[in-house]
N, C-alpha and C positions, 0 to 999 in steps of 0.2 A: 552421385555416389557419396556417401557420408564418409569423410576421411577420419573423423573422430566423433566421439559422443557429443562434444560441445558444439559441433558445427550446426546443430539444430537451432542455435541462437544467433547464427551469423546472418546478417542482412543479405537477402538474395533476391528480393522482388524489385522489379524495375519495369518501366514502360518508356521506350525510346531513350534508354540510358538515364532515365530520371528515377531515382530511388523513391519508392512509395512505401517503404517499410513503416515509417513512423506515422503514416496516414491512418494506421489501425487505431491510434490513440484518439482520432477524431470520430470514430464510429459511434462513440457515445452521444454525439450531437444528433445522430440520425435515429438511433433506437430509443431515445428518451421519448416517452409519450407526449404527443402534442395535445395537452389538456384543453387548450383554448379553442381549438377548431375541429376536434374529433369527438364522436359520440363515446362516452365512457364505456370501457370494456373491462373484462376481468384483469387483463394485463395492466390496464390503467389503474384500476383500484388496488392491485397488488403493489404497484409502484408508489401510490399515494400512502398506503399503509407502511411501506418500508421507510419512506422519507419522514413520515410522522414519528415512527419509532426512533429513528436516529436523532431527530430533533429533540425528542423527550429525553433520550439518554444523555445528549450533550448539554442540555439545559441544566441537568442535575450537577454537572461538573463546572460549568462556566459561571463566573462571578456575575452578579446582577448588574454590575456596572459595565460589563462587556458582552451583553447579550447579542450585540450585532455580529460578533465573531462566530456565532452559531451557524450562520449561512456559509461562512468560509470553510469550517471544518466539515459540515455536511456535504459541501461540494467536493471536498477532497476525498471523503469516503466514497461517494458515488463514482467519482472519476477513477479511483484506484480499483474499486470493485468491478466496474465494467471492463477495464483493461485486463484485469486478472481473468475474467470470464472469457473475454475474446481470445486470450491465449490458449484456451482449451480447445478451440475449434481448429480443424486442419487448415494449413496454408495461411494462417493469420499470424502475423509477427507478434511475438510476446514482448511488448515494450516494457512491462513492469518487471521483467527479469534482467534488465540492464541497469547497471549503476548510473549510467548517464541519465536515465529517466528518473529513477528513485531519488538520486542525490539532487537532481534539479528541482524536486518537490520539497525535500526536507531541508536543504541548505538555505534557500531564500526564506523559507518560513521561520527557521530558527534564527537566522541573522536579523530578520526584521523584528522579531520579538526581543532579541538582545539589544538592538539599537534603541527600540522604543523604551525598554525597561531602564537602560543605563542613562538615557537622556531625561526621563521623567521621574523615575523612582530609584535613583542611585542608592539612597540610604537602605531601602529594602533589598536591593540587589546585593549590597555589601553584607547585610544581615543574613542573607541566605548562605553566605560563604561559611558561616560558623553556626552549626546547630545549637539549639538551646541546651545548656547544661554541659557544654564542652569544657574540660579543665584548661586553664590558661596555658599549660605547657604543651598541650596538643593543638592549640589554635593554629599555629603556622602550618602544621601538617594537614589539618582539616581544610584550610584555605586552598592548599595545593591539591588535595584530593577532590574537593568540590569543583575547583576550576577545571581539572582534567575531565571529570565526569560531565561537566557542562559542555566542554568543547567537543566531546565525542558523541554528543547526542544526535546531531544530524547524520553522522556516519552509522550509528547503530540503527537509526530508523531506516536508512537506505539499505544497509546490508541485510537487515532482518527481512524486509520485503522481498528483495532480489533473491536472497538465498532460499527462502521458502518456495518461491516460484521456480527457481532453477532445479531444486531437489525433486519436486513433483514431476516436472517435465522430463527430467533425466530418467526417473524411474519408469515412467510410462513408455518412453522411447526404448529403454533397455529391454523391457519385457516384450514390446511389440517387435523388436528386431529379431527375436528368436522364432517368430511365426513361421517363416519358410522352411525351417528345419524340423517342425513338429508334425506329428500325424493328426488325423482328424479329431481324435479323442482329446489329445492335449490342447489342440487349438480351441476347442470348446471351453476348456478350463481357462485358457489364456484370455479368451474374450470375456468370460465372467470376471476374471481378475481385473481386466482393464475397465470394465464397467464399475467395479467397486472402487478402483483408483480414481476414476473420473468423478465419482460421487464424493470421495474424500477431498479431491482437489477443488471441487466446487465449494465445499465447506471451508477449505483453507483460503480460497479466494475472498470469501466474505469475512473470515476471521482476521486475515492480515490487513484488509482495508479498515476493519473496525479497530484493530490494535494501533494502526498508524494514526487514525484520527483521534482516538482516545488519548494516546500519549502526547500528541500535539496539543490537545486541549489541556492536559495536565501541565505541560510546560508553560503554556500561556497563563495558567492560574498562578504560577509562581511570581508573575510580574504584577504587583499590586501595591 
């Protein structure tokens, strides 16, 4: 029995008292096409086109001296997208709706970029604190504002992803919970609404993964 609306995000799956909730994050390793030992299929070709599109988009934003990081951000996009899609299926734990998952992605990434930038390009990092053309009297305030905006970046990345996933799942659960009290005509409308919401959530799953990877790429470009 659901005690409250947010209980749909509570870990509840276990085998022999061993929690297997976070194993859903590893499903991506199973469903990724095995290009090297399977005959190419439509699914395989769709996957290749998707990864090529993401690589082209990220190459536009990444500096020429850091093209190797394209693999990292492409992997982050694919990992988040698959976890978002997995959460749309019944009885699969939605790992991307938890801050412990999203923050564990954004915080180490941001922290590694900051350590690398301050150790190798500290002059440029200081220059980013004061935008060009800032009046001298406003420079202390700009340093404070830029420092705060820089420190909250991992939090905003994590909260944005988790909040969008939570909002969609709550809306789907809220509408579906009214099913037992509806007649057959209203149930047909509810099913149609659920299909539309699932379509919308599928788009949100791709968009949020894209936003996360693009913003991470833009943050890395500031270190040069």
